[in-house]
N, C-alpha and C positions, 0 to 999 in steps of 0.2 A: 268780234274778232280782234279787236284792239287789245282785249285782255289776254289773249293767247300769245301775243308777240312780246319778246323780251324788250325791255327799255333800251333805247339807243344810248350808247355811251357818249357823253359829251367830252369836249376837250378838257374841261376842268376835271372830270373823273380821271382821265388819263394822266393829267398832271399830278393828281393826288397819288395814283399808283406809283408814278416815277418817284415822287418824294418819299413814299413809304419804302420802296426798294433802295433808294439812296441812303435812307436812314438805317435800314437793316444792314446794308453793306458797310456803313460806317461802324456799326456795332460789331460786325464780324471782324473787321480790320482791327478795331480796338481789342477785341478778345484775343486775336492772334498775337498782337504786340504784348499783351499781358502774359500770355502763355510763354512767349519767348523770354520775357523778363523773369518770370518764375523759374524757367529752366536755367537761366543764367545764375540766378540767386542760389538755386539748389547746387549747381556745379561749384560755385564759390564757396558755399557752406561745406561741401565735401572736401574741398581743397583746404579750407581752414581747419577742419577737423583733423585731416591728415597731418597738417603742420603742428597742431597742438599735440597730437599723439607723439610725434617725433620729439618735440620739446619736453614733453612729460617723461619720455624714455631717457632723454639726456639728463633731466633733473634727477630722476631715480638713480641713474648710473653714478652721477656726482655725489648724491647723498650716500649711496652704498660705499663708494670709495672713501668718503669722509669717515663714515662709521667704521669701516675696516681699519683705516689708519688710526682712528681713535682707539680702537681695541688693541692694535699692535703696539702702540706707544706705551701704554701702561705695562704691557707684557715685556717690552724691552727694558723698561725701568725696573720692573721686578726681577728680571733675570740679571740685570746689572747689580742690583742689591744682593741677590743671591750669590752672584759670582764674587763679590767682595767678601762675603762671609766665608766662602769655601777656599779662599786664599789667592784669588787671582790678583788682587792688588796689594799683596803682602800682609793682609790682615790676619792670615792664619799663622804667620811666622812665630807668634808667641805661643800658640798651642802646640807647636811641634817641639819646642824646647823643653827640657826637663827643668825642674825647679833648681837643681844645682847649677845648671847652665845659666839660668837667669840670675842666680846669685853672684856669679862670677862677673 
């Protein structure tokens, strides 16, 4: 009959179970902390990505403005040159006079 009865738990067995549960609880608490830290890191990552997108848009706008102003400047210079040829700055005055008028 002694073989049919379960062994009686000793005090040391109970202490081992308590230690195991404490260890498991510590691991669970550590996992919770890590999950919280990972969630914070992901939120920070998304925030930084949004900031980078805004900065990239600002950079693109600035570059486009510079490119546009660079294109307009040569166009203005060419129109100024063309304007001087068509008589805006008095350059055409010789072309409108006859040869007899120039000789006098």
